[in-house]
KEKE-3310 file (N, C-alpha, C; in steps of 0.2 Angstrom, whole numbers, plus 5000, padded with zeros to 4 digits):
npx = (5211:5209:5220:5218:5221:5219:5215:5212:5200:5194:5192:5187:5173:5169:5167:5158:5147:5147:5142:5130:5113:5117:5124:5144:5159:5174:5192:5206:5222:5240:5256:5261:5259:5260:5247:5243:5233:5237:5234:5220:5206:5193:5182:5169:5151:5144:5131:5124:5115:5105:5104:5114:5128:5144:5158:5163:5167:5177:5184:5188:5196:5208:5212:5215:5226:5236:5237:5243:5255:5261:5265:5254:5241:5222:5219:5208:5192:5179:5163:5144:5132:5117:5104:5105:5112:5130:5134:5137:5125:5118:5120:5132:5140:5140:5147:5159:5177:5190:5200:5208:5206:5199:5183:5175:5162:5153:5139:5128:5117:5111:5111:5121:5132:5143:5145:5154:5162:5170:5176:5181:5179:5176:5173:5158:5159:5156:5167:5166:5180:5190:5192:5205:5208:5221:5235:5246:5255)
npy = (4055:4068:4078:4092:4103:4121:4127:4115:4111:4122:4122:4110:4111:4123:4115:4106:4117:4122:4110:4109:4109:4094:4081:4083:4075:4067:4067:4066:4068:4060:4056:4040:4030:4043:4052:4064:4075:4080:4084:4089:4082:4084:4075:4070:4067:4054:4049:4061:4066:4073:4064:4053:4047:4043:4038:4042:4029:4026:4039:4036:4025:4032:4042:4033:4026:4036:4041:4029:4029:4041:4037:4039:4040:4039:4048:4054:4052:4061:4068:4076:4080:4084:4090:4084:4081:4080:4064:4048:4038:4023:4019:4025:4019:4005:4007:4010:4008:4009:4008:4014:4026:4044:4048:4062:4070:4084:4094:4103:4109:4120:4137:4146:4142:4127:4110:4100:4084:4070:4052:4036:4020:4005:3988:3991:3996:4013:4025:4040:4055:4067:4081:4091:4107:4117:4131:4125:4113)
npz = (5472:5458:5451:5442:5427:5427:5415:5407:5414:5411:5395:5395:5400:5392:5380:5382:5386:5372:5364:5372:5369:5366:5373:5377:5375:5377:5379:5391:5389:5395:5399:5398:5412:5420:5430:5427:5417:5401:5389:5380:5372:5362:5358:5346:5350:5344:5345:5347:5353:5368:5380:5382:5375:5365:5360:5341:5332:5322:5324:5339:5338:5329:5339:5350:5342:5339:5355:5357:5350:5355:5368:5378:5386:5390:5403:5409:5406:5398:5399:5397:5406:5401:5408:5420:5438:5439:5438:5437:5424:5421:5410:5407:5417:5411:5401:5404:5402:5405:5415:5422:5422:5427:5428:5423:5424:5418:5421:5412:5417:5424:5418:5423:5429:5429:5435:5441:5441:5451:5446:5449:5439:5440:5438:5438:5448:5456:5461:5470:5469:5475:5467:5464:5457:5449:5444:5437:5435)
capx = (5212:5211:5223:5220:5225:5211:5215:5207:5194:5191:5190:5180:5165:5169:5167:5150:5142:5146:5137:5122:5110:5116:5130:5149:5161:5181:5199:5212:5229:5244:5261:5261:5263:5256:5241:5243:5231:5242:5232:5212:5206:5188:5177:5161:5146:5140:5123:5120:5109:5106:5102:5116:5136:5147:5162:5163:5172:5184:5188:5192:5201:5212:5212:5218:5231:5240:5242:5249:5262:5265:5266:5250:5236:5218:5220:5202:5186:5173:5156:5143:5124:5114:5098:5103:5117:5137:5135:5137:5121:5119:5125:5139:5144:5142:5153:5166:5182:5196:5200:5213:5204:5196:5179:5171:5156:5151:5133:5126:5111:5112:5115:5122:5136:5142:5145:5161:5162:5176:5174:5184:5175:5179:5169:5154:5156:5157:5168:5166:5184:5190:5196:5210:5212:5230:5237:5250:5257)
capy = (4061:4070:4083:4094:4111:4125:4126:4109:4110:4127:4117:4103:4116:4127:4110:4105:4121:4122:4106:4109:4104:4088:4079:4084:4070:4069:4064:4072:4062:4060:4052:4034:4030:4046:4052:4071:4074:4086:4088:4089:4080:4085:4072:4071:4064:4050:4049:4068:4067:4076:4060:4048:4050:4038:4040:4039:4021:4029:4044:4035:4020:4036:4046:4029:4026:4041:4041:4023:4031:4043:4035:4041:4036:4042:4049:4057:4054:4067:4069:4082:4079:4092:4091:4081:4082:4075:4058:4042:4035:4016:4018:4028:4013:4000:4010:4013:4003:4011:4006:4019:4033:4046:4048:4066:4072:4091:4096:4110:4111:4128:4140:4151:4139:4120:4107:4095:4079:4064:4045:4028:4016:4000:3982:3993:4001:4021:4029:4048:4056:4074:4085:4098:4111:4119:4133:4121:4104)
capz = (5469:5453:5450:5435:5428:5426:5408:5405:5417:5408:5388:5394:5403:5386:5377:5386:5384:5365:5363:5374:5374:5366:5379:5375:5375:5376:5382:5392:5389:5399:5397:5401:5420:5424:5433:5425:5410:5397:5383:5380:5365:5361:5351:5342:5351:5336:5347:5346:5361:5376:5386:5379:5372:5361:5355:5336:5331:5319:5329:5343:5336:5328:5344:5354:5340:5342:5361:5359:5346:5358:5374:5380:5391:5393:5410:5409:5399:5400:5395:5400:5407:5401:5412:5427:5440:5437:5442:5430:5425:5422:5403:5408:5421:5410:5394:5408:5400:5403:5422:5426:5420:5429:5423:5424:5422:5418:5422:5412:5419:5426:5413:5423:5432:5431:5441:5439:5449:5444:5447:5446:5437:5441:5438:5439:5457:5454:5466:5469:5472:5476:5462:5464:5450:5449:5438:5434:5439)
cpx = (5213:5214:5223:5221:5220:5210:5212:5202:5190:5187:5185:5174:5165:5166:5159:5145:5141:5143:5130:5117:5111:5124:5136:5153:5167:5186:5204:5218:5234:5250:5259:5265:5262:5250:5241:5240:5235:5238:5224:5211:5197:5184:5172:5158:5143:5135:5121:5114:5109:5104:5107:5123:5138:5150:5160:5169:5179:5186:5192:5197:5207:5215:5218:5225:5236:5241:5245:5257:5264:5265:5261:5246:5230:5217:5212:5197:5180:5168:5152:5136:5122:5107:5099:5113:5124:5136:5134:5129:5123:5122:5131:5144:5146:5147:5159:5172:5187:5199:5204:5213:5201:5190:5176:5166:5156:5146:5133:5121:5108:5117:5120:5131:5138:5143:5151:5162:5167:5175:5180:5178:5175:5174:5162:5154:5162:5159:5169:5175:5186:5194:5199:5211:5216:5230:5240:5253:5266)
cpy = (4062:4078:4087:4102:4116:4126:4122:4108:4113:4124:4112:4107:4119:4121:4109:4110:4122:4116:4104:4112:4097:4086:4081:4078:4071:4064:4069:4067:4065:4054:4045:4032:4038:4049:4061:4071:4082:4088:4085:4088:4080:4080:4071:4065:4058:4050:4057:4069:4069:4072:4054:4051:4043:4039:4037:4034:4024:4033:4042:4029:4025:4040:4040:4026:4028:4042:4034:4025:4036:4043:4038:4038:4039:4043:4050:4056:4055:4067:4075:4080:4087:4093:4088:4081:4078:4069:4052:4039:4027:4014:4019:4024:4008:4001:4011:4007:4004:4011:4008:4023:4036:4049:4054:4067:4080:4091:4104:4113:4117:4130:4146:4147:4129:4116:4101:4090:4074:4058:4042:4025:4011:3992:3985:3996:4008:4022:4037:4048:4064:4075:4091:4100:4115:4123:4130:4116:4107)
cpz = (5460:5453:5443:5434:5427:5419:5404:5407:5412:5399:5391:5396:5396:5381:5378:5385:5377:5362:5366:5369:5372:5371:5372:5378:5374:5379:5385:5393:5394:5397:5400:5407:5422:5425:5432:5419:5407:5392:5381:5371:5366:5355:5350:5347:5346:5338:5344:5350:5366:5382:5388:5377:5370:5357:5348:5335:5330:5322:5335:5344:5332:5335:5349:5350:5342:5351:5363:5354:5349:5366:5380:5381:5391:5400:5413:5403:5404:5397:5400:5401:5405:5404:5419:5430:5437:5441:5438:5432:5422:5415:5404:5410:5415:5403:5398:5405:5400:5413:5426:5425:5425:5424:5426:5420:5422:5418:5420:5411:5419:5422:5416:5427:5432:5436:5438:5444:5446:5449:5445:5447:5437:5442:5441:5447:5454:5462:5466:5471:5471:5470:5466:5458:5454:5445:5435:5437:5441)
residu = (UNK:UNK:UNK:UNK:UNK:UNK:UNK:UNK:UNK:UNK:UNK:UNK:UNK:UNK:UNK:UNK:UNK:UNK:UNK:UNK:UNK:UNK:UNK:UNK:UNK:UNK:UNK:UNK:UNK:UNK:UNK:UNK:UNK:UNK:UNK:UNK:UNK:UNK:UNK:UNK:UNK:UNK:UNK:UNK:UNK:UNK:UNK:UNK:UNK:UNK:UNK:UNK:UNK:UNK:UNK:UNK:UNK:UNK:UNK:UNK:UNK:UNK:UNK:UNK:UNK:UNK:UNK:UNK:UNK:UNK:UNK:UNK:UNK:UNK:UNK:UNK:UNK:UNK:UNK:UNK:UNK:UNK:UNK:UNK:UNK:UNK:UNK:UNK:UNK:UNK:UNK:UNK:UNK:UNK:UNK:UNK:UNK:UNK:UNK:UNK:UNK:UNK:UNK:UNK:UNK:UNK:UNK:UNK:UNK:UNK:UNK:UNK:UNK:UNK:UNK:UNK:UNK:UNK:UNK:UNK:UNK:UNK:UNK:UNK:UNK:UNK:UNK:UNK:UNK:UNK:UNK:UNK:UNK:UNK:UNK:UNK:UNK)
# end
């Protein structure tokens, strides 16, 4: 189960809405050994595409080095789907390279409300997990 603060959910959804019609992407980081995201890190979709996302390699290297220096890990890797449900595509599954991360998808296909779902993706196997949104940890 992913337990996540409401302010972090709001930040992901706002990023997804701001980048629409292109997919948005980023990470939520937390302390090493923790499964609780603490910090929102929006990233640039290097593809600038409504159907595909890819972290900019230079930006990703910088973010991952900063996490290492701060003893942090990527707890959540998120991106948006702009025209489809919040379910990982084949490409999303093939790019999933953080075995301990929660993969959160935000669908912005409905302009009035978003759909947010979380998955574990390990060795190509997708497992949906419940999401509990809390005011604070």
